[in-house]
DRENNU-66500 format. One record per residue (C-alpha): residue number from 1; residue in one letter; chain; x, y, z. Coordinates in nm, 3 decimals, decimal comma. Layout:
<sites>
 num residu chaine       u       v       w
 NUM      A      A       X       Y       Z
...
</sites>
This chain:
<sites>
 num residu chaine       u       v       w
   1      M      A  15,981  10,797   0,023
   2      I      A  15,668  10,856  -0,128
   3      N      A  15,497  10,638  -0,291
   4      L      A  15,495  10,753  -0,652
   5      P      A  15,306  10,485  -0,846
   6      L      A  15,053  10,509  -0,621
   7      K      A  15,045  10,935  -0,629
   8      R      A  15,069  10,922  -1,007
   9      K      A  14,719  10,713  -1,023
  10      L      A  14,588  10,934  -0,806
  11      E      A  14,699  11,266  -1,000
  12      S      A  14,539  11,149  -1,292
  13      R      A  14,242  10,933  -1,242
  14      V      A  14,112  11,060  -0,913
  15      W      A  14,209  11,419  -0,780
  16      P      A  14,032  11,600  -1,110
  17      Y      A  13,725  11,435  -1,046
  18      V      A  13,654  11,534  -0,654
  19      Q      A  13,524  11,790  -0,471
  20      T      A  13,819  11,944  -0,283
  21      P      A  14,098  11,786  -0,428
  22      A      A  14,346  11,978  -0,197
  23      Q      A  14,239  11,748   0,149
  24      Y      A  14,373  11,490  -0,033
  25      V      A  14,707  11,553  -0,174
  26      G      A  14,951  11,597   0,142
  27      G      A  15,212  11,827   0,123
  28      E      A  15,088  12,121   0,370
  29      R      A  15,326  12,330   0,560
  30      N      A  15,477  12,143   0,904
  31      I      A  15,396  11,794   0,750
  32      I      A  15,681  11,560   0,879
  33      V      A  15,778  11,321   0,591
  34      K      A  16,045  11,022   0,687
  35      D      A  16,188  10,752   0,476
  36      H      A  16,031  10,406   0,575
  37      R      A  16,372  10,243   0,529
  38      Q      A  16,539  10,483   0,829
  39      V      A  16,262  10,396   1,105
  40      R      A  16,167  10,061   1,310
  41      G      A  15,782  10,119   1,274
  42      K      A  15,533  10,291   1,096
  43      L      A  15,221  10,445   1,262
  44      A      A  14,903  10,580   1,073
  45      I      A  14,714  10,800   1,280
  46      G      A  14,369  10,796   1,135
  47      F      A  14,071  11,069   1,214
  48      P      A  13,703  10,868   1,098
  49      D      A  13,589  11,182   0,925
  50      A      A  13,633  11,438   0,671
  51      Y      A  13,997  11,611   0,666
  52      T      A  13,817  11,954   0,782
  53      I      A  13,722  11,804   1,078
  54      G      A  13,988  11,583   1,144
  55      M      A  14,268  11,861   1,130
  56      S      A  14,070  12,086   1,353
  57      H      A  14,139  11,814   1,635
  58      H      A  14,409  11,921   1,866
  59      G      A  14,446  11,532   1,988
  60      L      A  14,588  11,409   1,624
  61      Q      A  14,817  11,720   1,623
  62      V      A  14,953  11,620   1,956
  63      L      A  15,021  11,250   1,880
  64      Y      A  15,126  11,324   1,541
  65      S      A  15,384  11,590   1,691
  66      L      A  15,459  11,297   2,003
  67      M      A  15,547  11,031   1,750
  68      N      A  15,713  11,181   1,512
  69      R      A  15,974  11,296   1,783
  70      R      A  16,063  11,009   1,785
  71      E      A  16,348  10,875   1,565
  72      D      A  16,270  10,518   1,517
  73      W      A  15,873  10,578   1,432
  74      C      A  15,745  10,784   1,156
  75      A      A  15,354  10,912   1,193
  76      E      A  15,098  10,983   0,904
  77      R      A  14,780  11,067   0,871
  78      V      A  14,469  10,939   0,718
  79      F      A  14,074  11,042   0,715
  80      T      A  13,729  10,960   0,558
  81      P      A  13,750  11,039   0,217
  82      W      A  13,401  11,171   0,123
  83      P      A  13,165  10,972  -0,096
  84      D      A  13,319  11,072  -0,433
  85      M      A  13,623  11,038  -0,324
  86      E      A  13,529  10,660  -0,163
  87      A      A  13,375  10,592  -0,543
  88      K      A  13,680  10,672  -0,737
  89      L      A  13,918  10,484  -0,518
  90      R      A  13,695  10,186  -0,562
  91      E      A  13,643  10,229  -0,944
  92      H      A  14,003  10,246  -0,986
  93      D      A  14,085  10,010  -0,738
  94      L      A  14,295  10,181  -0,534
  95      P      A  14,373  10,161  -0,145
  96      L      A  14,292  10,444   0,101
  97      Y      A  14,661  10,590   0,175
  98      T      A  14,843  10,828   0,442
  99      L      A  14,884  11,234   0,339
 100      E      A  15,265  11,192   0,416
 101      T      A  15,393  10,954   0,147
 102      F      A  15,059  10,798  -0,001
 103      T      A  15,089  10,471   0,181
 104      P      A  14,852  10,211   0,168
 105      L      A  14,724  10,148   0,528
 106      N      A  14,748   9,791   0,512
 107      E      A  15,144   9,857   0,482
 108      F      A  15,137  10,028   0,843
 109      D      A  15,278   9,822   1,159
 110      V      A  14,946  10,012   1,364
 111      I      A  14,667  10,216   1,280
 112      G      A  14,537  10,475   1,559
 113      L      A  14,191  10,604   1,526
 114      S      A  13,993  10,872   1,726
 115      L      A  13,661  10,760   1,775
 116      Q      A  13,495  11,108   1,865
 117      Y      A  13,160  11,105   1,752
 118      E      A  12,926  10,815   1,775
 119      I      A  12,727  10,837   1,446
 120      S      A  13,088  10,863   1,267
 121      S      A  13,117  10,499   1,326
 122      P      A  13,048  10,386   1,003
 123      N      A  13,337  10,577   0,871
 124      V      A  13,567  10,362   1,062
 125      L      A  13,446  10,061   0,855
 126      T      A  13,496  10,252   0,527
 127      M      A  13,880  10,368   0,655
 128      I      A  13,908   9,968   0,750
 129      D      A  13,781   9,839   0,435
 130      L      A  13,945  10,087   0,154
 131      G      A  14,284   9,998   0,355
 132      G      A  14,271   9,684   0,254
 133      I      A  14,222   9,532   0,586
 134      A      A  13,974   9,220   0,730
 135      L      A  13,693   9,428   0,922
 136      E      A  13,656   9,190   1,221
 137      S      A  13,961   9,152   1,464
 138      V      A  13,942   8,766   1,427
 139      D      A  13,975   8,773   1,069
 140      R      A  14,336   8,921   1,084
 141      T      A  14,649   8,786   1,079
 142      M      A  14,990   8,903   1,197
 143      A      A  15,048   9,025   0,829
 144      A      A  14,776   9,319   0,919
 145      P      A  14,802   9,662   1,115
 146      L      A  14,733   9,681   1,485
 147      L      A  14,421   9,861   1,493
 148      V      A  14,384  10,075   1,776
 149      A      A  14,112  10,295   1,911
 150      G      A  14,104  10,589   2,163
 151      G      A  13,868  10,885   2,213
 152      P      A  13,564  10,920   2,448
 153      C      A  13,345  10,670   2,266
 154      C      A  13,616  10,447   2,373
 155      Q      A  13,420  10,470   2,750
 156      N      A  13,140  10,205   2,586
 157      P      A  13,378  10,009   2,355
 158      E      A  13,136   9,777   2,323
 159      P      A  12,902   9,900   1,960
 160      M      A  13,272   9,933   1,772
 161      A      A  13,455   9,615   1,972
 162      D      A  13,411   9,365   1,692
 163      Y      A  13,650   9,583   1,480
 164      F      A  13,903   9,647   1,697
 165      D      A  14,223   9,480   1,789
 166      V      A  14,281   9,714   2,097
 167      M      A  14,073   9,974   2,281
 168      I      A  14,201  10,212   2,518
 169      T      A  14,053  10,461   2,764
 170      G      A  14,217  10,770   2,929
 171      D      A  14,538  10,988   2,798
 172      G      A  14,684  10,885   2,432
 173      E      A  15,009  11,016   2,502
 174      P      A  15,144  10,763   2,736
 175      A      A  14,923  10,460   2,578
 176      L      A  14,993  10,488   2,224
 177      P      A  15,357  10,475   2,192
 178      T      A  15,389  10,201   2,452
 179      I      A  15,156   9,975   2,262
 180      C      A  15,319  10,048   1,925
 181      D      A  15,633   9,959   2,072
 182      A      A  15,487   9,649   2,240
 183      W      A  15,321   9,558   1,865
 184      L      A  15,650   9,603   1,704
 185      D      A  15,845   9,344   1,922
 186      L      A  15,549   9,097   1,893
 187      R      A  15,516   9,122   1,506
 188      E      A  15,904   9,098   1,454
 189      S      A  15,880   8,791   1,688
 190      A      A  15,649   8,620   1,499
 191      R      A  15,803   8,655   1,123
 192      L      A  15,903   8,339   0,973
 193      D      A  16,229   8,297   0,851
 194      D      A  16,180   8,439   0,528
 195      G      A  16,044   8,736   0,683
 196      T      A  15,673   8,704   0,608
 197      F      A  15,389   8,590   0,826
 198      A      A  15,196   8,296   0,912
 199      T      A  14,856   8,298   0,689
 200      G      A  14,522   8,102   0,753
 201      S      A  14,421   7,950   1,094
 202      D      A  14,826   7,951   1,209
 203      G      A  14,813   8,332   1,154
 204      R      A  14,465   8,421   1,308
 205      R      A  14,587   8,209   1,616
 206      Q      A  14,948   8,381   1,615
 207      R      A  14,781   8,709   1,636
 208      A      A  14,525   8,601   1,931
 209      E      A  14,844   8,508   2,130
 210      A      A  15,017   8,832   2,051
 211      L      A  14,695   8,996   2,168
 212      A      A  14,689   8,826   2,451
 213      T      A  15,035   8,928   2,554
 214      I      A  14,902   9,306   2,484
 215      A      A  14,604   9,251   2,731
 216      R      A  14,827   9,063   3,012
 217      E      A  15,095   9,330   3,015
 218      L      A  14,947   9,685   2,944
 219      E      A  14,641   9,741   3,207
 220      F      A  14,499  10,009   2,981
 221      A      A  14,456   9,802   2,685
 222      Y      A  14,120   9,624   2,636
 223      V      A  14,121   9,352   2,404
 224      P      A  13,751   9,260   2,313
 225      R      A  13,782   8,922   2,165
 226      F      A  13,870   8,796   2,503
 227      Y      A  13,561   8,918   2,656
 228      E      A  13,228   8,788   2,586
 229      P      A  12,895   8,933   2,690
 230      D      A  12,604   8,751   2,793
 231      Y      A  12,269   8,845   2,776
 232      S      A  11,945   8,819   2,970
 233      Q      A  11,587   8,954   2,916
 234      G      A  11,739   9,200   2,644
 235      R      A  11,977   9,324   2,819
 236      I      A  12,335   9,259   2,910
 237      A      A  12,367   9,003   3,164
 238      S      A  12,769   8,968   3,239
 239      I      A  13,070   8,997   3,042
 240      T      A  13,294   8,664   3,059
 241      R      A  13,657   8,637   2,993
 242      T      A  13,775   8,368   2,746
 243      R      A  14,095   8,364   2,900
 244      D      A  14,202   8,367   3,245
 245      D      A  14,504   8,559   3,189
 246      V      A  14,336   8,877   3,084
 247      P      A  14,217   9,109   3,315
 248      P      A  13,856   9,153   3,438
 249      T      A  13,851   9,518   3,443
 250      I      A  14,038   9,791   3,233
 251      A      A  14,192  10,079   3,413
 252      P      A  14,266  10,442   3,197
 253      S      A  14,582  10,562   3,101
 254      V      A  14,672  10,857   3,291
 255      I      A  14,928  11,130   3,261
 256      S      A  15,047  11,246   3,582
 257      D      A  15,241  11,537   3,459
 258      L      A  15,069  11,732   3,224
 259      D      A  15,339  11,999   3,181
 260      G      A  15,606  11,766   3,114
 261      I      A  15,443  11,685   2,809
 262      P      A  15,545  11,869   2,486
 263      L      A  15,289  12,026   2,337
 264      P      A  15,264  12,055   1,902
 265      T      A  15,469  12,370   1,832
 266      A      A  15,455  12,329   1,486
 267      P      A  15,113  12,208   1,368
 268      I      A  15,006  12,115   1,035
 269      V      A  14,884  12,421   0,772
 270      P      A  14,604  12,301   0,587
 271      Y      A  14,543  12,397   0,213
 272      V      A  14,187  12,436   0,274
 273      K      A  13,961  12,602   0,530
 274      C      A  13,894  12,374   0,822
 275      V      A  13,625  12,415   1,107
 276      H      A  13,896  12,559   1,330
 277      D      A  14,182  12,751   1,140
 278      R      A  14,374  12,840   1,486
 279      I      A  14,656  12,754   1,723
 280      A      A  14,501  12,573   1,997
 281      I      A  14,721  12,517   2,312
 282      E      A  14,578  12,303   2,585
 283      I      A  14,625  12,480   2,931
 284      M      A  14,467  12,203   3,133
 285      R      A  14,308  11,842   3,128
 286      G      A  14,031  11,786   3,366
 287      C      A  13,766  11,984   3,531
 288      P      A  13,698  12,090   3,904
 289      H      A  13,366  12,050   3,915
 290      L      A  13,171  11,745   3,906
 291      C      A  12,840  11,824   3,695
 292      R      A  12,607  11,472   3,659
 293      F      A  12,540  11,516   3,325
 294      C      A  12,892  11,557   3,209
 295      Q      A  13,145  11,233   3,064
 296      S      A  13,427  11,473   3,012
 297      T      A  13,456  11,548   3,375
 298      V      A  13,477  11,197   3,488
 299      I      A  13,711  11,026   3,260
 300      K      A  13,925  11,321   3,200
 301      R      A  14,034  11,313   3,596
 302      P      A  14,238  11,395   3,759
 303      L      A  14,301  11,772   3,688
 304      R      A  14,619  11,874   3,571
 305      I      A  14,759  12,195   3,459
 306      R      A  15,049  12,350   3,247
 307      E      A  15,257  12,633   3,379
 308      V      A  15,199  12,966   3,223
 309      E      A  15,542  13,031   3,065
 310      T      A  15,498  12,678   2,939
 311      I      A  15,198  12,790   2,738
 312      V      A  15,308  13,146   2,612
 313      A      A  15,625  13,004   2,498
 314      A      A  15,445  12,720   2,290
 315      A      A  15,169  12,957   2,191
 316      L      A  15,492  13,190   2,053
 317      E      A  15,686  12,904   1,890
 318      S      A  15,361  12,804   1,702
 319      Y      A  15,276  13,132   1,588
 320      R      A  15,600  13,130   1,445
 321      N      A  15,585  12,836   1,268
 322      T      A  15,236  12,885   1,102
 323      G      A  15,164  13,262   1,103
 324      Y      A  14,801  13,196   1,210
 325      N      A  14,622  13,532   1,350
 326      E      A  14,445  13,356   1,595
 327      I      A  14,524  13,156   1,955
 328      S      A  14,239  12,934   2,135
 329      V      A  14,335  12,802   2,491
 330      L      A  14,193  12,471   2,546
 331      S      A  14,028  12,301   2,855
 332      L      A  13,690  12,184   2,953
 333      S      A  13,624  12,507   3,157
 334      S      A  13,929  12,754   3,057
 335      S      A  13,805  13,013   3,310
 336      D      A  13,911  12,787   3,601
 337      Y      A  14,248  12,754   3,533
 338      P      A  14,447  12,863   3,833
 339      H      A  14,640  13,128   3,695
 340      F      A  14,396  13,222   3,435
 341      E      A  14,431  13,600   3,470
 342      T      A  14,757  13,587   3,473
 343      L      A  14,793  13,416   3,151
 344      V      A  14,512  13,581   2,963
 345      K      A  14,734  13,884   3,049
 346      R      A  15,069  13,742   2,955
 347      L      A  14,915  13,655   2,625
 348      H      A  14,784  13,971   2,541
 349      E      A  15,140  14,126   2,660
 350      V      A  15,278  13,918   2,401
 351      F      A  15,042  13,879   2,098
 352      R      A  14,868  14,193   2,060
 353      P      A  15,200  14,381   1,930
 354      L      A  15,173  14,086   1,648
 355      D      A  14,801  14,112   1,592
 356      V      A  14,695  13,773   1,710
 357      N      A  14,396  13,718   1,884
 358      I      A  14,312  13,516   2,159
 359      T      A  14,016  13,323   2,215
 360      V      A  13,870  13,133   2,552
 361      P      A  13,581  12,906   2,404
 362      S      A  13,512  12,741   2,753
 363      L      A  13,418  12,957   3,001
 364      R      A  13,251  12,905   3,361
 365      V      A  12,958  13,096   3,430
 366      N      A  13,013  13,252   3,799
 367      D      A  13,120  13,598   3,983
 368      Q      A  13,420  13,635   3,764
 369      L      A  13,262  13,622   3,454
 370      K      A  13,193  14,005   3,516
 371      S      A  13,558  14,076   3,487
 372      L      A  13,639  13,825   3,167
 373      P      A  13,496  14,033   2,875
 374      E      A  13,733  14,352   2,975
 375      L      A  13,983  14,093   2,994
 376      I      A  13,977  13,836   2,701
 377      G      A  13,781  14,113   2,445
 378      S      A  13,934  14,203   2,117
 379      D      A  13,844  14,354   1,801
 380      R      A  13,771  14,067   1,624
 381      R      A  13,565  13,854   1,847
 382      R      A  13,221  14,010   1,907
 383      S      A  13,013  13,691   2,023
 384      L      A  13,061  13,543   2,377
 385      T      A  12,981  13,156   2,428
 386      L      A  12,849  13,043   2,782
 387      A      A  12,730  12,693   2,841
 388      P      A  12,428  12,747   3,166
 389      E      A  12,304  12,405   3,069
 390      V      A  11,995  12,461   3,215
 391      A      A  11,819  12,780   3,305
 392      R      A  11,678  12,741   3,652
 393      D      A  11,896  12,757   3,971
 394      D      A  11,705  12,491   4,113
 395      M      A  11,760  12,245   3,829
 396      R      A  12,134  12,318   3,839
 397      E      A  12,167  12,187   4,171
 398      Q      A  12,025  11,908   4,045
 399      I      A  12,271  11,845   3,768
 400      R      A  12,532  11,981   3,987
 401      K      A  12,615  12,257   3,773
 402      K      A  12,676  12,540   4,037
 403      I      A  12,655  12,847   3,874
 404      K      A  12,316  13,132   3,899
 405      N      A  12,151  13,322   3,642
 406      S      A  12,237  13,647   3,819
 407      D      A  12,573  13,600   3,750
 408      L      A  12,527  13,518   3,396
 409      I      A  12,315  13,818   3,326
 410      D      A  12,546  14,016   3,498
 411      G      A  12,849  13,868   3,294
 412      C      A  12,633  13,944   2,966
 413      R      A  12,612  14,334   3,088
 414      A      A  12,970  14,348   3,126
 415      A      A  13,008  14,226   2,808
 416      F      A  12,817  14,411   2,606
 417      A      A  12,977  14,743   2,797
 418      N      A  13,292  14,611   2,614
 419      G      A  13,192  14,593   2,285
 420      F      A  13,054  14,192   2,242
 421      D      A  12,722  14,221   2,054
 422      S      A  12,591  13,884   2,070
 423      V      A  12,557  13,551   2,313
 424      K      A  12,529  13,182   2,241
 425      L      A  12,394  13,025   2,507
 426      Y      A  12,402  12,628   2,557
 427      F      A  12,099  12,443   2,696
 428      M      A  11,959  12,047   2,730
 429      C      A  11,626  11,976   2,722
 430      G      A  11,525  11,604   2,813
 431      L      A  11,714  11,577   3,174
 432      P      A  11,570  11,356   3,420
 433      G      A  11,321  11,558   3,599
 434      E      A  11,297  11,811   3,376
 435      R      A  10,973  12,013   3,382
 436      P      A  10,768  12,267   3,184
 437      V      A  10,924  12,561   3,416
 438      D      A  11,293  12,445   3,299
 439      L      A  11,186  12,482   2,937
 440      D      A  10,998  12,792   3,014
 441      G      A  11,316  12,962   3,164
 442      I      A  11,541  12,875   2,880
 443      V      A  11,344  13,133   2,658
 444      E      A  11,323  13,372   2,957
 445      L      A  11,692  13,373   3,030
 446      A      A  11,785  13,456   2,683
 447      E      A  11,537  13,732   2,637
 448      A      A  11,658  13,907   2,950
 449      I      A  11,991  13,867   2,819
 450      A      A  11,865  14,039   2,462
 451      T      A  11,712  14,289   2,683
 452      V      A  11,993  14,372   2,903
 453      G      A  12,186  14,427   2,542
 454      K      A  11,935  14,711   2,480
 455      E      A  12,018  14,869   2,821
 456      I      A  12,340  14,898   2,721
 457      M      A  12,342  14,921   2,343
 458      G      A  12,011  15,068   2,237
 459      R      A  11,927  14,739   2,075
 460      Y      A  11,842  14,415   2,150
 461      A      A  12,124  14,153   2,161
 462      R      A  12,149  13,920   1,963
 463      V      A  12,121  13,556   2,172
 464      T      A  12,097  13,207   2,014
 465      A      A  11,993  12,958   2,239
 466      S      A  12,132  12,659   2,136
 467      V      A  11,933  12,326   2,246
 468      S      A  12,066  11,986   2,267
 469      N      A  11,868  11,641   2,355
 470      F      A  12,011  11,508   2,652
 471      V      A  12,166  11,132   2,620
 472      P      A  12,288  10,979   2,955
 473      K      A  12,621  10,897   2,879
 474      A      A  12,834  10,602   3,022
 475      H      A  13,055  10,650   3,304
 476      T      A  12,832  11,012   3,457
 477      P      A  12,583  10,946   3,759
 478      Y      A  12,269  10,972   3,507
 479      Q      A  12,428  10,645   3,318
 480      W      A  12,156  10,435   3,503
 481      N      A  11,873  10,682   3,363
 482      G      A  11,678  10,652   3,031
 483      M      A  11,695  10,892   2,735
 484      Q      A  11,352  11,102   2,686
 485      S      A  11,133  10,943   2,344
 486      R      A  11,134  11,114   2,042
 487      E      A  10,755  11,212   2,108
 488      Y      A  10,902  11,396   2,415
 489      F      A  11,134  11,595   2,229
 490      Q      A  10,931  11,707   1,980
 491      W      A  10,657  11,851   2,209
 492      A      A  10,966  11,981   2,376
 493      H      A  11,117  12,160   2,061
 494      Q      A  10,759  12,312   1,971
 495      Y      A  10,726  12,439   2,333
 496      L      A  11,023  12,646   2,326
 497      Y      A  10,975  12,764   1,940
 498      K      A  10,591  12,899   2,086
 499      R      A  10,734  13,089   2,423
 500      R      A  10,996  13,317   2,189
 501      T      A  10,864  13,661   2,176
 502      I      A  11,194  13,863   2,106
 503      R      A  11,273  13,876   1,701
 504      S      A  11,671  13,886   1,780
 505      V      A  11,644  13,558   2,015
 506      S      A  11,684  13,232   1,829
 507      I      A  11,605  12,878   1,929
 508      K      A  11,805  12,617   1,773
 509      C      A  11,758  12,288   1,874
 510      H      A  11,949  11,952   1,774
 511      D      A  11,804  11,717   1,518
 512      I      A  11,607  11,448   1,733
 513      E      A  11,700  11,175   1,494
 514      T      A  12,073  11,214   1,543
 515      S      A  12,059  11,258   1,913
 516      L      A  11,841  10,913   1,920
 517      L      A  12,088  10,724   1,705
 518      E      A  12,352  10,871   1,946
 519      G      A  12,211  10,689   2,238
 520      V      A  12,137  10,368   2,039
 521      I      A  12,507  10,379   1,979
 522      S      A  12,662  10,505   2,288
 523      R      A  12,444  10,302   2,513
 524      G      A  12,442   9,977   2,306
 525      D      A  12,608   9,638   2,411
 526      R      A  12,811   9,463   2,126
 527      R      A  12,481   9,363   1,958
 528      T      A  12,478   9,729   1,858
 529      G      A  12,798   9,663   1,612
 530      K      A  12,602   9,467   1,390
 531      A      A  12,356   9,725   1,342
 532      I      A  12,623   9,958   1,258
 533      R      A  12,776   9,738   0,979
 534      L      A  12,437   9,673   0,824
 535      A      A  12,392  10,093   0,784
 536      W      A  12,726  10,110   0,646
 537      E      A  12,680   9,811   0,421
 538      R      A  12,357  10,002   0,294
 539      G      A  12,564  10,320   0,227
 540      A      A  12,563  10,511   0,561
 541      R      A  12,869  10,775   0,541
 542      M      A  12,971  11,072   0,705
 543      D      A  12,649  11,055   0,875
 544      G      A  12,755  11,319   1,100
 545      W      A  12,694  11,587   0,848
 546      T      A  12,327  11,632   0,816
 547      E      A  12,293  11,627   0,473
 548      H      A  12,439  11,303   0,431
 549      L      A  12,220  11,132   0,767
 550      D      A  11,963  10,915   0,680
 551      P      A  11,758  10,830   0,964
 552      E      A  11,528  10,541   0,787
 553      R      A  11,856  10,393   0,673
 554      W      A  11,985  10,362   1,017
 555      W      A  11,673  10,244   1,213
 556      Q      A  11,586   9,956   0,946
 557      A      A  11,938   9,841   1,058
 558      I      A  11,853   9,845   1,379
 559      A      A  11,515   9,656   1,325
 560      D      A  11,687   9,385   1,111
 561      A      A  11,973   9,360   1,438
 562      D      A  11,729   9,294   1,632
 563      L      A  11,778   9,552   1,892
 564      D      A  11,561   9,652   2,153
 565      I      A  11,516  10,023   2,136
 566      E      A  11,310  10,040   2,433
 567      S      A  11,536   9,851   2,661
 568      Q      A  11,829   9,979   2,515
 569      I      A  11,796  10,369   2,545
 570      H      A  11,421  10,441   2,718
 571      Q      A  11,399  10,244   2,998
 572      K      A  11,601  10,330   3,293
 573      Y      A  11,843  10,058   3,481
 574      E      A  11,827   9,944   3,800
 575      L      A  12,106  10,075   4,034
 576      M      A  12,263   9,708   4,096
 577      A      A  12,179   9,593   3,726
 578      K      A  12,492   9,543   3,497
 579      L      A  12,589   9,770   3,236
 580      P      A  12,735   9,726   2,922
 581      W      A  13,071   9,934   3,006
 582      D      A  13,094   9,809   3,348
 583      H      A  13,429   9,620   3,260
 584      V      A  13,592   9,973   3,163
 585      N      A  13,697  10,165   3,492
 586      V      A  13,731  10,530   3,526
 587      K      A  13,874  10,736   3,833
 588      F      A  13,650  10,703   4,159
 589      G      A  13,464  10,420   3,977
 590      R      A  13,112  10,303   3,973
 591      A      A  13,056  10,365   4,372
 592      Y      A  13,070  10,703   4,323
 593      L      A  12,865  10,723   4,026
 594      E      A  12,591  10,531   4,225
 595      K      A  12,593  10,782   4,519
 596      E      A  12,571  11,070   4,314
 597      Q      A  12,271  10,856   4,134
 598      T      A  12,098  10,806   4,425
 599      R      A  12,147  11,144   4,560
 600      A      A  12,031  11,306   4,189
 601      T      A  11,742  11,086   4,266
 602      R      A  11,655  11,251   4,588
 603      Q      A  11,723  11,566   4,470
 604      L      A  11,417  11,501   4,182
 605      I      A  11,187  11,403   4,417
 606      E      A  11,241  11,754   4,621
 607      L      A  11,231  11,952   4,287
 608      A      A  10,855  11,750   4,224
 609      D      A  10,731  11,810   4,566
 610      A      A  10,845  12,206   4,553
 611      I      A  10,682  12,241   4,209
 612      N      A  10,351  12,039   4,395
 613      V      A  10,318  12,271   4,677
 614      G      A  10,364  12,598   4,438
 615      V      A  10,736  12,688   4,586
</sites>
């Protein structure tokens, strides 16, 4: 059931006047279009970024496929329009719509948005506002769709709490259908005799009661309006429930049997080039390692795997349904998949005759790395990507990333011998206890690998050391630590640039202002939402794209919202202090994180003592 009047207006007034209109027209291969009159519920799955990013996100394809398997629901897609598209929609008073049927967002029962990146927060407000929905949850009645958020940014839900009705952590596959069904039942029971909903204060009160039912009955559903933060000396002091019938803390949604969740085997094939133009197959969820800096290893527990034949069968069906010539196996650490060698051999056995490339983007650095290049090598893939994170073995002990430089260098040597000619390395700077020798090590390790390339290939290998600025994230053992200052990162970046001596080695450091803003939002409390809204009202759009980010607009909004940045991101929390996200639980819980933070602090003292005595 296509909304033809809206589509015709778009065709004549909007699409001819925006860049890359193909991202707004729908109709791609493998989309699912259902007649809204034949389904019970309508879900819009949104991604608050550009189409080219959202269509590359595996989770969107998973949930789209999952909900559309149901005969009683339709699931459609929506993305943040670029500023030129937004301007045209506003100029002609046209709503943001889904790509399947051109239905305005405010006509859906549920809107689910995946919050993947803090800097994209203003995009959420753009989508809500263009969709014809009140920005803040408390201003909506039952006539408005239920706005649900998921994704890693919900690990600290407070900065975006005012704008969502429900926020969930953990696995979306069991949570989203449950919330959708529950809301549809509540919505139907709230209809008046004429099929409409109550308006004004009665409508808002009715919605509050419906949301309270969700908060009571679904342990993974955080309904922010029922939790009121209190502050003391610039920081959060407590979060008080405004109703006794909602839970004091929120549990994550967890899949026990990952292999039992069907993979999307007919992924949508975009008309335009996206960040990832390939088939993605998730082979494992979770990580067997416990790196102290990594939020994903904490929030994606427990470790769950798919069987080899499940993966191969899904990959083959996806290939037949798309024609892509590349398959990427996804997990936090793919080479830790317990049947990794068997899986890669089976994939090559099936797909080499079809001239389909197999890529493994997340390789673990260990002694197994020496055998991997021969196993995963291909004619099209010439670059190896690895994440040592830090460059000295003693610092890796402190962050609990148990890899060794010797294994990394041996693995690169094997890669060069098997036709690879470049290596990309991911590092962090600004970690707790970082020393100048740790920065020295980044350049030294990159240049050592380039030199190994010369030994094997007769020329220095191209090595890129990509250095991000560390942000202590919620639910990691480092969550109590402060983030380094702007001045420190400026010094560290210049230090790294000056140390480089081999031309084939590149040092690329992440933008400092972006990292600091990421720290503000990811470590903020509910007051941060005011700064996000001010930045949006003043023109913040698509700020995850460097060319669109205006840091000064953000810093002014933050100042006008009276946020104390020194307290919020740079000062360390005491171990027993209240944190803005404490009411959101993770597996193992805060006691485990406290224990790891205590151990990390002890190891930092030992590292400092070792340097002082010349060890």
